[in-house]
Backbone as CSV, one residue per row, in Angstrom:
resi,resn,N_x,N_y,N_z,CA_x,CA_y,CA_z,C_x,C_y,C_z
1,MET,25.529,-8.403,17.362,26.027,-8.252,15.942,27.189,-7.242,16.029
2,GLN,28.348,-7.537,15.428,29.417,-6.661,15.414,29.332,-5.549,14.383
3,ARG,29.877,-4.452,14.799,29.807,-3.275,13.844,30.759,-3.520,12.692
4,ALA,30.265,-3.363,11.565,31.177,-3.481,10.388,31.787,-2.129,10.009
5,GLN,32.832,-2.307,9.259,33.555,-1.096,8.868,32.598,-0.285,7.916
6,LEU,32.493,1.000,8.241,31.745,1.987,7.545,32.120,1.996,6.113
7,LYS,31.130,1.721,5.230,31.351,1.710,3.797,30.329,2.738,3.166
8,ALA,30.882,3.723,2.550,30.028,4.650,1.971,30.008,4.675,0.334
9,HIS,28.914,4.728,-0.209,28.762,4.637,-1.612,28.017,5.862,-2.166
10,ASP,28.615,6.503,-3.155,27.985,7.691,-3.633,27.615,7.412,-5.114
11,SER,26.493,7.853,-5.467,26.086,7.998,-6.913,25.687,9.454,-7.249
12,ASP,25.161,9.524,-8.390,24.761,10.899,-8.929,23.501,11.340,-8.097
13,ALA,22.844,10.365,-7.431,21.599,10.717,-6.701,21.477,10.315,-5.243
14,ILE,22.093,9.098,-4.944,21.969,8.559,-3.669,23.275,8.320,-2.920
15,ILE,23.355,8.810,-1.612,24.427,8.500,-0.762,24.010,7.341,0.152
16,TYR,24.879,6.305,0.123,24.499,5.015,0.821,25.694,4.783,1.776
17,SER,25.292,4.627,2.980,26.351,4.231,4.015,25.905,2.903,4.764
18,ARG,26.704,1.921,4.682,26.481,0.682,5.339,27.213,0.555,6.701
19,TYR,26.443,0.637,7.746,27.043,0.790,9.096,26.894,-0.504,9.938
20,PHE,26.147,-1.441,9.513,26.115,-2.837,10.165,26.049,-3.716,9.022
21,GLU,26.141,-5.080,9.278,26.135,-6.096,8.287,24.876,-6.045,7.398
22,ASP,23.672,-5.797,8.048,22.465,-5.689,7.377,21.681,-4.411,7.642
23,HIS,22.418,-3.325,7.955,21.892,-2.011,8.058,22.432,-0.924,7.186
24,VAL,21.658,-0.012,6.631,22.208,0.968,5.842,21.526,2.310,6.160
25,LEU,22.171,3.375,5.846,21.606,4.715,5.893,21.696,5.254,4.652
26,ILE,20.541,5.804,4.038,20.549,6.364,2.679,20.051,7.832,2.748
27,LYS,20.508,8.568,1.678,20.176,9.932,1.751,20.330,10.364,0.225
28,LEU,19.426,11.383,-0.244,19.460,11.878,-1.587,20.476,13.026,-1.509
29,ARG,21.096,13.309,-2.605,21.948,14.461,-2.720,21.171,15.727,-2.816
30,ASP,21.830,16.865,-2.298,21.168,18.114,-2.255,20.513,18.604,-3.599
31,SER,21.281,18.309,-4.685,20.881,18.807,-5.986,19.905,17.989,-6.654
32,VAL,19.472,16.875,-6.032,18.589,15.921,-6.731,17.108,16.182,-6.403
33,ASN,16.268,16.243,-7.530,14.846,16.242,-7.321,14.324,14.897,-6.882
34,PRO,13.852,14.694,-5.722,13.422,13.354,-5.145,12.403,12.722,-6.019
35,ASN,11.580,13.554,-6.694,10.341,13.012,-7.433,10.783,12.547,-8.779
36,SER,12.149,12.782,-9.207,12.546,12.409,-10.512,13.401,11.149,-10.464
37,VAL,13.666,10.524,-9.321,14.556,9.476,-9.152,13.781,8.245,-8.594
38,LEU,12.513,8.158,-8.815,11.644,7.147,-8.135,12.067,5.733,-8.672
39,ASP,12.308,5.723,-9.992,12.805,4.284,-10.595,14.042,3.853,-9.936
40,ARG,14.931,4.801,-9.810,16.241,4.439,-9.249,16.113,4.018,-7.787
41,LEU,15.187,4.727,-7.088,14.997,4.343,-5.510,14.413,2.918,-5.530
42,HIS,13.394,2.713,-6.369,12.809,1.377,-6.357,13.772,0.369,-6.710
43,THR,14.690,0.479,-7.701,15.752,-0.503,-8.032,16.792,-0.641,-6.806
44,PHE,17.018,0.517,-6.263,17.979,0.582,-5.143,17.413,-0.215,-3.975
45,PHE,16.291,-0.139,-3.580,15.588,-0.843,-2.508,15.671,-2.463,-2.902
46,ASP,15.302,-2.744,-4.129,15.351,-4.184,-4.462,16.750,-4.742,-4.382
47,ASN,17.725,-4.007,-4.856,19.043,-4.491,-4.728,19.470,-4.655,-3.283
48,LEU,19.100,-3.708,-2.418,19.356,-3.952,-0.986,18.858,-5.375,-0.409
49,SER,17.579,-5.555,-0.851,16.998,-6.798,-0.431,17.695,-7.967,-1.006
50,LYS,18.078,-8.002,-2.204,18.830,-9.064,-2.729,20.162,-9.337,-2.045
51,GLU,20.758,-8.193,-1.413,21.955,-8.341,-0.614,21.637,-8.803,0.830
52,GLY,20.454,-8.996,1.097,20.049,-9.434,2.475,19.902,-8.321,3.530
53,ILE,19.948,-7.025,2.973,19.734,-5.774,3.864,18.431,-5.507,4.068
54,GLU,17.822,-5.635,5.273,16.408,-5.485,5.581,16.294,-4.482,6.658
55,HIS,17.254,-3.654,6.990,17.060,-2.548,7.878,17.550,-1.261,7.394
56,ILE,16.753,-0.375,7.071,17.065,0.843,6.264,16.730,2.045,6.976
57,VAL,17.542,2.954,7.045,17.244,4.369,7.652,17.403,5.297,6.472
58,PHE,16.247,5.994,6.220,16.106,7.081,5.207,16.222,8.403,5.765
59,ASP,17.271,9.109,5.500,17.520,10.528,5.909,16.769,11.409,4.847
60,MET,15.595,12.033,5.188,14.795,12.799,4.304,14.957,14.314,4.421
61,GLY,16.123,14.657,5.081,16.372,16.033,5.281,16.586,16.799,3.976
62,ASN,16.753,16.129,2.840,16.848,16.831,1.533,15.621,16.544,0.665
63,VAL,14.451,16.157,1.346,13.174,15.991,0.681,12.150,16.827,1.219
64,PRO,12.020,18.141,0.902,11.044,19.015,1.434,9.727,18.849,0.903
65,PHE,9.472,18.435,-0.302,8.199,18.249,-0.860,8.061,16.922,-1.583
66,PRO,7.852,15.770,-0.781,7.670,14.490,-1.528,6.285,14.389,-2.146
67,SER,6.362,13.885,-3.432,5.092,13.643,-4.181,4.354,12.622,-3.639
68,GLY,3.090,12.362,-4.143,2.281,11.308,-3.785,3.008,9.911,-4.175
69,SER,3.596,9.948,-5.379,4.264,8.823,-5.943,5.432,8.451,-4.936
70,PHE,6.169,9.386,-4.424,7.282,9.215,-3.577,6.894,8.591,-2.320
71,ILE,5.741,9.103,-1.725,5.189,8.616,-0.523,4.635,7.173,-0.624
72,ALA,3.999,7.013,-1.765,3.461,5.606,-2.043,4.625,4.584,-2.063
73,LEU,5.767,5.095,-2.759,6.905,4.110,-2.838,7.401,3.822,-1.464
74,LEU,7.521,4.805,-0.599,7.992,4.460,0.855,6.985,3.578,1.531
75,ILE,5.776,3.736,1.488,4.794,2.840,2.136,4.935,1.522,1.585
76,ALA,4.905,1.359,0.167,5.017,-0.051,-0.328,6.273,-0.746,0.082
77,LYS,7.442,-0.056,0.100,8.607,-0.543,0.444,8.749,-0.973,1.878
78,THR,8.173,-0.175,2.726,8.114,-0.410,4.161,7.264,-1.739,4.397
79,ILE,6.158,-1.909,3.771,5.412,-3.029,3.949,6.177,-4.356,3.466
80,GLU,6.845,-4.197,2.304,7.505,-5.258,1.752,8.690,-5.755,2.745
81,ILE,9.386,-4.717,3.267,10.534,-4.995,4.158,10.053,-5.604,5.480
82,ARG,8.945,-5.082,5.955,8.404,-5.610,7.296,7.899,-7.047,7.043
83,HIS,7.436,-7.371,5.855,7.060,-8.776,5.512,8.211,-9.611,5.692
84,ARG,9.429,-9.123,5.439,10.650,-9.977,5.510,11.300,-9.857,6.817
85,GLY,10.678,-9.159,7.795,11.220,-9.069,9.215,12.106,-7.846,9.444
86,GLY,12.255,-6.983,8.459,13.062,-5.758,8.696,12.183,-4.583,8.902
87,ASP,12.871,-3.381,8.612,11.955,-2.243,8.737,12.709,-0.994,7.973
88,LEU,11.771,-0.100,7.618,12.407,1.152,6.990,11.992,2.318,7.939
89,GLN,12.983,2.981,8.422,12.789,4.174,9.270,13.123,5.392,8.635
90,ILE,12.492,6.467,8.980,12.640,7.815,8.379,13.166,8.867,9.491
91,ILE,14.259,9.460,9.151,14.725,10.511,10.064,14.835,11.834,9.342
92,ASN,14.913,12.870,10.131,14.986,14.227,9.680,13.922,14.685,8.653
93,LEU,12.619,14.275,9.124,11.479,14.530,8.350,11.128,16.146,8.408
94,LEU,11.159,16.805,7.313,10.881,18.334,7.406,9.337,18.483,7.628
95,ASP,9.055,19.749,8.198,7.601,20.035,8.370,6.882,20.055,7.088
96,THR,7.467,20.572,5.996,6.766,20.602,4.737,6.476,19.205,4.280
97,ALA,7.457,18.300,4.453,7.255,16.841,4.019,6.286,16.245,4.891
98,ARG,6.198,16.557,6.191,5.194,15.954,7.122,3.865,16.322,6.781
99,ASN,3.678,17.608,6.235,2.385,18.038,5.743,1.980,17.283,4.530
100,ASN,2.866,16.942,3.559,2.561,16.144,2.428,2.144,14.687,2.746
101,PHE,2.850,14.228,3.777,2.402,12.830,4.409,1.015,12.827,4.963
102,SER,0.733,13.931,5.581,-0.690,13.995,6.244,-1.693,14.070,5.344
103,PHE,-1.545,14.784,4.139,-2.501,14.959,3.219,-2.286,14.089,1.942
104,PHE,-1.660,13.016,2.082,-1.358,12.172,0.911,-2.642,11.679,0.209
105,THR,-2.899,12.145,-0.931,-4.158,11.750,-1.677,-3.636,11.266,-3.114
106,PRO,-3.549,10.021,-3.266,-2.995,9.494,-4.577,-4.039,9.384,-5.565
107,LEU,-5.042,10.101,-5.584,-6.137,9.896,-6.555,-5.848,9.988,-7.913
108,THR,-4.840,10.812,-8.218,-4.363,11.071,-9.550,-3.673,9.865,-10.132
109,PHE,-3.240,8.871,-9.335,-2.604,7.641,-9.829,-3.505,6.822,-10.705
110,LEU,-4.735,6.921,-10.414,-5.669,5.806,-11.028,-6.132,6.156,-12.367
111,SER,-6.212,5.271,-13.324,-6.815,5.561,-14.614,-8.050,4.565,-14.649
112,ILE,-9.239,5.304,-14.614,-10.552,4.508,-14.505,-11.081,4.634,-15.955
113,VAL,-11.385,3.494,-16.629,-11.959,3.379,-17.887,-13.419,3.487,-17.871
114,THR,-14.090,4.576,-18.234,-15.536,4.608,-18.206,-16.237,4.328,-19.469
115,ASP,-15.375,4.307,-20.518,-15.890,3.986,-21.862,-15.009,2.940,-22.531
116,ALA,-15.344,1.683,-22.471,-14.481,0.623,-22.940,-14.317,0.816,-24.466
117,ASP,-15.295,1.392,-25.144,-15.088,1.495,-26.589,-13.931,2.417,-26.969
118,HIS,-13.577,3.361,-26.147,-12.596,4.218,-26.300,-11.339,4.009,-25.599
119,PHE,-11.149,2.809,-25.079,-9.977,2.416,-24.271,-8.787,2.363,-25.112
120,GLU,-7.590,2.950,-24.763,-6.465,2.872,-25.407,-5.416,2.229,-24.652
121,PRO,-4.624,1.236,-25.060,-3.526,0.644,-24.338,-2.455,1.614,-24.034
122,SER,-1.640,1.426,-22.970,-0.461,2.231,-22.841,0.480,2.239,-23.983
123,ALA,1.309,3.257,-24.068,2.186,3.442,-25.135,3.335,2.356,-24.916
124,PRO,4.006,1.939,-26.095,4.990,0.918,-25.977,6.106,1.371,-24.910
125,GLY,6.579,0.493,-24.115,7.586,0.785,-23.114,6.997,1.340,-21.820
126,VAL,5.724,1.501,-21.743,5.064,2.012,-20.546,4.268,0.783,-19.930
127,PRO,4.517,0.520,-18.669,3.886,-0.554,-17.901,2.334,-0.523,-18.104
128,GLN,1.833,-1.621,-18.471,0.362,-1.711,-18.739,-0.518,-1.648,-17.489
129,LYS,-1.605,-1.046,-17.528,-2.520,-1.009,-16.432,-3.111,-2.418,-16.303
130,SER,-3.507,-2.741,-15.097,-4.163,-4.097,-14.890,-5.510,-4.096,-15.622
131,LYS,-5.813,-5.233,-16.188,-7.139,-5.235,-16.887,-8.385,-5.028,-15.997
132,THR,-9.366,-4.426,-16.648,-10.606,-4.237,-15.868,-11.722,-4.891,-16.585
133,ALA,-12.554,-5.597,-15.757,-13.624,-6.428,-16.286,-14.748,-6.481,-15.407
134,GLU,-15.961,-6.782,-15.914,-17.172,-6.832,-15.169,-17.380,-5.628,-14.204
135,VAL,-17.313,-4.471,-14.863,-17.390,-3.338,-14.094,-18.894,-2.571,-13.998
136,PRO,-19.564,-2.761,-12.936,-20.753,-2.007,-12.785,-20.554,-0.607,-12.534
137,PHE,-21.193,0.306,-13.122,-21.112,1.674,-12.968,-22.104,2.265,-12.057
138,ASP,-21.747,3.276,-11.279,-22.606,3.837,-10.381,-23.460,4.893,-11.262
139,GLU,-24.785,4.817,-11.159,-25.733,5.481,-12.089,-25.592,6.931,-11.963
140,ALA,-25.107,7.474,-10.776,-25.099,8.922,-10.533,-23.960,9.554,-11.245
141,ASP,-22.796,8.930,-11.373,-21.538,9.516,-11.948,-20.784,8.635,-12.832
142,SER,-21.176,7.489,-13.097,-20.481,6.521,-14.045,-19.081,6.189,-13.563
143,MET,-18.916,6.132,-12.157,-17.688,5.691,-11.620,-17.805,4.163,-11.258
144,PRO,-16.889,3.268,-11.666,-17.021,1.961,-11.420,-16.990,1.638,-9.846
145,ARG,-17.835,0.668,-9.317,-17.735,0.255,-8.003,-16.937,-1.153,-7.898
146,ARG,-16.656,-1.710,-8.974,-15.949,-3.008,-8.900,-14.900,-3.093,-10.089
147,ILE,-13.765,-3.573,-9.765,-12.754,-3.828,-10.730,-12.163,-5.256,-10.534
148,ARG,-11.745,-5.813,-11.691,-11.136,-7.118,-11.549,-9.751,-6.935,-12.161
149,VAL,-8.697,-7.349,-11.455,-7.359,-7.006,-11.921,-6.447,-8.343,-11.834
150,ASN,-5.313,-8.308,-12.463,-4.361,-9.434,-12.379,-3.765,-9.356,-11.013
151,ALA,-3.721,-10.477,-10.340,-3.105,-10.688,-9.003,-1.600,-10.575,-8.995
152,THR,-1.075,-9.344,-9.282,0.370,-9.150,-9.126,0.638,-7.957,-8.200
153,VAL,1.900,-7.950,-7.851,2.370,-6.810,-6.923,2.242,-5.541,-7.686
154,ASP,2.384,-5.423,-8.913,2.297,-4.017,-9.659,0.819,-3.651,-9.635
155,ALA,-0.107,-4.564,-9.656,-1.558,-4.160,-9.694,-2.061,-3.668,-8.331
156,VAL,-1.301,-3.904,-7.314,-1.742,-3.439,-5.961,-1.939,-1.893,-5.955
157,GLN,-1.050,-1.229,-6.582,-1.131,0.287,-6.678,-2.430,0.666,-7.337
158,ASP,-2.933,0.048,-8.382,-4.165,0.326,-8.977,-5.381,0.088,-8.049
159,ILE,-5.238,-1.025,-7.377,-6.361,-1.349,-6.417,-6.478,-0.286,-5.268
160,THR,-5.357,0.057,-4.769,-5.433,0.956,-3.517,-5.970,2.364,-3.982
161,ASP,-5.460,2.801,-5.179,-5.911,4.001,-5.675,-7.452,4.004,-6.113
162,PHE,-7.851,2.937,-6.591,-9.351,2.782,-6.866,-10.179,2.881,-5.615
163,VAL,-9.710,2.274,-4.576,-10.416,2.373,-3.218,-10.257,3.871,-2.670
164,ASN,-9.082,4.400,-2.838,-8.850,5.808,-2.346,-9.759,6.751,-3.023
165,ALA,-9.981,6.626,-4.290,-10.861,7.486,-5.033,-12.322,7.449,-4.426
166,TRP,-12.770,6.321,-4.170,-14.142,6.253,-3.633,-14.222,6.747,-2.169
167,ALA,-13.110,6.443,-1.433,-13.101,6.963,-0.076,-13.128,8.528,0.024
168,GLU,-12.371,9.141,-0.884,-12.318,10.522,-0.928,-13.637,11.087,-1.229
169,ARG,-14.331,10.449,-2.045,-15.843,10.983,-2.461,-16.600,10.917,-1.304
170,GLU,-16.374,10.073,-0.320,-17.099,9.935,0.920,-16.573,10.930,1.982
171,HIS,-15.767,11.782,1.621,-15.186,12.723,2.549,-14.456,12.144,3.811
172,ILE,-13.841,11.017,3.649,-13.175,10.395,4.702,-11.860,11.268,4.949
173,GLU,-11.576,11.637,6.150,-10.504,12.493,6.464,-9.210,11.857,6.111
174,PRO,-8.133,12.609,5.723,-6.867,12.105,5.000,-6.226,11.050,5.869
175,ILE,-6.082,11.219,7.148,-5.212,10.399,7.997,-5.903,9.040,8.051
176,THR,-7.191,9.040,8.259,-8.028,7.748,8.265,-8.025,7.052,7.022
177,LEU,-8.081,7.899,5.928,-8.044,7.328,4.576,-6.676,6.569,4.240
178,SER,-5.618,7.224,4.674,-4.258,6.662,4.441,-4.028,5.438,5.215
179,LYS,-4.672,5.231,6.373,-4.585,3.936,7.192,-5.374,2.839,6.338
180,PHE,-6.619,3.235,6.021,-7.423,2.326,5.210,-6.760,1.795,3.951
181,ARG,-6.145,2.687,3.308,-5.395,2.361,2.088,-4.296,1.292,2.400
182,ILE,-3.646,1.531,3.511,-2.593,0.515,3.869,-3.151,-0.848,4.197
183,ALA,-4.336,-0.869,4.777,-5.066,-2.043,5.066,-5.417,-2.875,3.794
184,VAL,-5.896,-2.029,2.801,-6.216,-2.660,1.506,-4.992,-3.191,0.824
185,HIS,-3.896,-2.466,0.880,-2.553,-2.882,0.335,-2.163,-4.259,1.048
186,GLU,-2.153,-4.227,2.383,-1.823,-5.482,3.043,-2.604,-6.628,2.730
187,ALA,-3.944,-6.447,2.684,-4.848,-7.599,2.291,-4.533,-8.184,0.979
188,CYS,-4.329,-7.342,-0.055,-4.098,-7.773,-1.329,-2.737,-8.498,-1.421
189,MET,-1.706,-7.917,-0.643,-0.441,-8.555,-0.734,-0.543,-9.985,-0.031
190,ASN,-1.334,-10.077,1.019,-1.433,-11.364,1.626,-2.018,-12.473,0.647
191,VAL,-3.133,-11.985,-0.200,-3.548,-12.924,-1.114,-2.515,-13.414,-2.153
192,ILE,-1.816,-12.378,-2.680,-0.823,-12.612,-3.737,0.267,-13.459,-3.164
193,GLU,0.786,-13.378,-2.024,1.850,-14.026,-1.444,1.378,-15.410,-0.946
194,HIS,0.376,-15.385,-0.132,0.032,-16.709,0.593,-1.173,-17.404,-0.101
195,GLY,-2.159,-16.635,-0.622,-3.227,-17.303,-1.265,-3.010,-17.758,-2.712
196,TYR,-2.238,-17.051,-3.413,-1.856,-17.436,-4.779,-0.385,-17.890,-4.878
197,GLN,0.361,-17.595,-3.880,1.851,-17.939,-3.837,2.565,-17.434,-5.169
198,PHE,2.146,-16.171,-5.458,2.800,-15.567,-6.486,2.573,-16.207,-7.944
199,ALA,1.582,-17.113,-7.958,1.410,-17.771,-9.230,0.803,-16.823,-10.284
200,GLU,1.154,-16.977,-11.593,0.740,-16.122,-12.622,-0.669,-16.480,-13.171
201,GLY,-1.259,-15.604,-13.811,-2.639,-15.767,-14.336,-3.753,-15.849,-13.354
202,LYS,-3.442,-15.313,-12.122,-4.629,-15.196,-11.084,-5.141,-13.790,-11.154
203,GLU,-6.340,-13.727,-10.432,-7.151,-12.448,-10.369,-7.593,-12.094,-9.025
204,LEU,-7.791,-10.772,-8.851,-8.430,-10.163,-7.696,-9.598,-9.456,-8.111
205,GLU,-10.623,-9.496,-7.332,-11.837,-8.644,-7.525,-12.087,-7.652,-6.323
206,ILE,-12.171,-6.333,-6.754,-12.295,-5.415,-5.638,-13.617,-4.644,-5.844
207,GLU,-14.432,-4.668,-4.777,-15.706,-3.964,-4.854,-15.823,-3.002,-3.697
208,VAL,-16.337,-1.840,-4.045,-16.565,-0.861,-2.950,-18.099,-0.625,-2.731
209,ASN,-18.512,-0.684,-1.469,-19.920,-0.395,-1.117,-19.959,0.597,-0.076
210,THR,-21.027,1.453,-0.117,-21.220,2.506,0.942,-22.686,2.561,1.429
211,ASP,-22.866,2.970,2.697,-24.257,3.146,3.066,-24.120,4.255,4.001
212,ASP,-25.136,4.582,4.789,-25.298,5.647,5.746,-24.290,5.464,6.966
213,ARG,-23.881,4.275,7.035,-23.158,3.913,8.372,-21.710,3.582,8.146
214,CYS,-21.344,3.066,6.984,-19.924,2.727,6.807,-19.450,2.639,5.402
215,PHE,-18.116,2.514,5.219,-17.523,2.340,3.905,-16.857,1.041,3.824
216,MET,-17.204,0.276,2.929,-16.679,-1.188,2.881,-15.993,-1.452,1.495
217,THR,-14.866,-2.140,1.649,-14.217,-2.686,0.431,-14.125,-4.114,0.608
218,ILE,-14.609,-4.802,-0.482,-14.567,-6.318,-0.539,-13.586,-6.801,-1.480
219,ILE,-12.722,-7.680,-0.929,-11.605,-8.273,-1.767,-11.936,-9.662,-1.996
220,SER,-12.088,-10.106,-3.246,-12.334,-11.598,-3.568,-11.252,-12.143,-4.340
221,ASP,-10.915,-13.356,-3.993,-9.912,-14.216,-4.697,-10.290,-15.722,-4.726
222,TRP,-9.617,-16.415,-5.479,-9.849,-17.805,-5.617,-8.681,-18.673,-5.319
223,GLY,-7.900,-18.239,-4.248,-6.654,-18.926,-3.868,-6.888,-19.798,-2.738
224,ILE,-5.764,-20.156,-2.031,-5.847,-20.971,-0.792,-6.450,-20.210,0.213
225,PRO,-7.538,-20.837,0.965,-8.266,-20.077,2.053,-7.297,-19.893,3.083
226,PHE,-7.623,-18.755,3.968,-6.904,-18.602,5.220,-7.768,-19.175,6.312
227,GLU,-7.556,-20.409,6.688,-8.465,-21.084,7.598,-8.225,-20.589,8.995
228,ASP,-7.027,-20.076,9.324,-6.857,-19.492,10.779,-6.789,-18.005,10.690
229,PHE,-7.362,-17.409,9.747,-7.392,-15.935,9.552,-7.890,-15.256,10.741
230,GLY,-7.058,-14.489,11.446,-7.466,-13.614,12.484,-7.807,-14.371,13.781
231,LYS,-7.474,-15.654,13.951,-7.652,-16.441,15.101,-6.615,-16.227,16.297
232,ARG,-5.486,-15.900,15.823,-4.413,-15.697,16.788,-4.171,-14.199,17.070
233,ASP,-4.021,-14.010,18.480,-3.656,-12.638,18.878,-2.290,-12.328,18.645
234,TYR,-1.985,-11.010,18.264,-0.685,-10.649,17.894,-0.051,-9.719,18.922
235,ASN,0.973,-10.111,19.607,1.674,-9.308,20.654,2.837,-8.647,19.964
236,VAL,2.813,-7.323,19.917,3.814,-6.635,19.111,5.236,-6.817,19.909
237,GLN,5.216,-6.605,21.166,6.459,-6.662,21.947,7.062,-8.112,21.835
238,GLU,6.158,-9.118,21.967,6.792,-10.454,21.887,7.196,-10.751,20.503
239,ALA,6.509,-10.317,19.486,6.970,-10.466,18.121,8.290,-9.933,17.854
240,PHE,8.533,-8.616,18.405,9.765,-8.039,18.187,10.906,-8.783,18.853
241,GLU,10.659,-9.173,20.109,11.779,-9.852,20.783,12.062,-11.248,20.154
242,LYS,11.092,-11.923,19.634,11.266,-13.143,19.025,11.488,-13.165,17.603
243,GLN,11.566,-11.956,16.965,11.726,-11.775,15.519,10.690,-12.540,14.732
244,GLN,9.498,-12.462,15.308,8.428,-13.289,14.664,7.964,-12.476,13.359
245,ARG,7.663,-13.224,12.303,7.161,-12.664,11.072,5.722,-12.769,10.828
246,GLY,5.131,-13.971,11.098,3.767,-14.227,10.714,2.874,-13.503,11.668
247,GLY,1.756,-13.061,11.134,0.696,-12.330,11.852,0.694,-10.873,11.837
248,TYR,1.754,-10.290,11.299,1.869,-8.842,11.325,0.890,-8.160,10.341
249,GLY,0.756,-8.820,9.251,-0.136,-8.229,8.260,-1.640,-8.062,8.774
250,PHE,-2.082,-9.063,9.424,-3.473,-9.012,9.990,-3.571,-7.991,11.118
251,TYR,-2.408,-7.836,11.895,-2.432,-6.861,12.967,-2.459,-5.436,12.215
252,ILE,-1.746,-5.264,11.117,-1.878,-3.883,10.555,-3.335,-3.622,10.106
253,MET,-3.923,-4.666,9.528,-5.365,-4.432,9.082,-6.184,-4.121,10.208
254,GLN,-6.090,-4.858,11.342,-6.872,-4.644,12.502,-6.727,-3.165,12.957
255,GLN,-5.427,-2.598,12.956,-5.297,-1.244,13.478,-5.710,-0.188,12.506
256,SER,-6.032,-0.588,11.330,-6.364,0.482,10.305,-7.898,0.504,9.951
257,VAL,-8.720,-0.495,10.408,-10.134,-0.547,10.004,-10.941,-0.782,11.319
258,ASP,-12.245,-0.579,11.174,-13.096,-0.824,12.358,-13.544,-2.319,12.473
259,GLU,-13.644,-2.943,11.264,-14.136,-4.343,11.255,-13.565,-5.053,10.082
260,ILE,-13.257,-6.304,10.370,-12.727,-7.371,9.308,-13.701,-8.549,9.287
261,ARG,-14.250,-8.849,8.034,-15.031,-9.987,7.850,-14.391,-10.863,6.755
262,TYR,-14.417,-12.161,7.114,-13.778,-13.050,6.228,-14.648,-14.334,6.023
263,GLU,-14.821,-14.819,4.849,-15.570,-16.024,4.576,-14.931,-16.685,3.363
264,PHE,-15.042,-18.043,3.358,-14.562,-18.772,2.071,-15.383,-19.953,1.939
265,GLY,-15.544,-20.390,0.648,-16.356,-21.488,0.272,-15.988,-21.871,-1.227
266,GLU,-16.922,-22.601,-1.878,-16.731,-22.964,-3.224,-16.537,-21.774,-4.203
267,GLY,-17.136,-20.577,-3.820,-17.039,-19.429,-4.673,-15.895,-18.577,-4.492
268,GLY,-14.885,-19.129,-3.677,-13.649,-18.358,-3.406,-13.625,-17.771,-2.026
269,ASN,-12.714,-16.952,-1.909,-12.479,-16.218,-0.567,-13.032,-14.726,-0.670
270,ARG,-13.555,-14.255,0.434,-14.132,-12.917,0.360,-13.755,-12.312,1.693
271,LEU,-12.954,-11.177,1.551,-12.537,-10.385,2.760,-13.173,-8.924,2.689
272,THR,-13.809,-8.626,3.708,-14.438,-7.245,3.814,-13.792,-6.394,4.872
273,LEU,-13.312,-5.197,4.509,-12.724,-4.235,5.318,-13.839,-3.163,5.493
274,VAL,-14.042,-2.909,6.683,-15.202,-1.935,7.117,-14.543,-0.730,7.835
275,LEU,-14.962,0.386,7.381,-14.663,1.682,8.027,-15.908,2.443,8.402
276,GLU,-16.270,2.602,9.601,-17.406,3.262,10.127,-17.301,4.592,10.058
277,TYR,-18.389,5.328,9.673,-18.344,6.869,9.567,-18.557,7.340,10.992
278,PRO,-17.791,8.487,11.350,-18.007,9.031,12.734,-19.581,9.398,12.922
279,VAL,-19.911,9.260,14.222,-21.376,9.622,14.468,-21.465,11.102,14.263
280,PRO,-22.242,11.704,13.382,-22.390,13.112,13.242,-22.933,13.829,14.478
281,GLU,-22.492,15.060,14.680,-23.010,15.779,15.678,-24.433,16.241,15.221
282,GLU,-25.315,16.625,16.154,-26.595,16.991,15.843,-26.709,18.216,14.955
283,GLY,-27.443,17.923,13.851,-27.645,19.004,12.736,-26.501,18.867,11.746
284,ASN,-25.559,17.845,11.874,-24.497,17.731,10.844,-24.561,16.297,10.214
285,ASN,-24.044,16.088,9.054,-23.817,14.759,8.538,-22.586,14.838,7.571
286,LYS,-22.173,13.719,7.242,-20.827,13.601,6.397,-20.963,14.195,5.167
287,ASP,-22.134,14.450,4.550,-22.223,15.087,3.284,-22.203,16.645,3.327
288,ASP,-22.149,17.299,4.466,-22.182,18.672,4.560,-20.834,19.125,4.102
């Protein structure tokens, strides 16, 4: 690939330099609060995709304290870009920002309706939360263990936050929790993209189960079954050299959880992600 003439584009928030035909470097201005420009960043990434730019380097030297929403945006966009064969890389990550990444806890994102009689829709102009139905409540604390949502890209945030909330209650350590969250995100995106092929009016059902041994998230759908799910080995080096796209999503899930179970039949598809608790030292347990 030949090097293109460097083209720099400045806005009131984002500095954007295009240094190859499909590569860009972006950076926020010094005076910009990074957590106040999430909508613009989201639109900016989408516009880059429309232009065929799938290799992005994000200079985070001006982002000392990224919020949970900011980190979630980066994770979501990285997965979307990798689905298309590209990558989002981060440079100049400050120590304070690295700490925020390590302790990323998006529990505050989720709105859980515990009393349907007092449910109020979002205000006009505010994106609606995915609908919740058939919700069994945990008898101890009235927190739902199952939600059913519209199978849309926007709903994946609600799903991963719901799972995250239960995982935090089980005292799963932050780094392991973040990896599990990514696995849930990837599994849901696979259903939306391949199982439902982005069709409207489809649903996902998410259920969380726990016992003394493990934490489980069950993702059910009624789309096209994955008949070859997990049967092929994924070689990262070979995929990189051949620019291979398929199979990376399952590889991400494999690296993020301890066990993956998949079954399908007349009742739909059922994917279970399992995270085993560490074996406690003598005299200790995960509830201490």
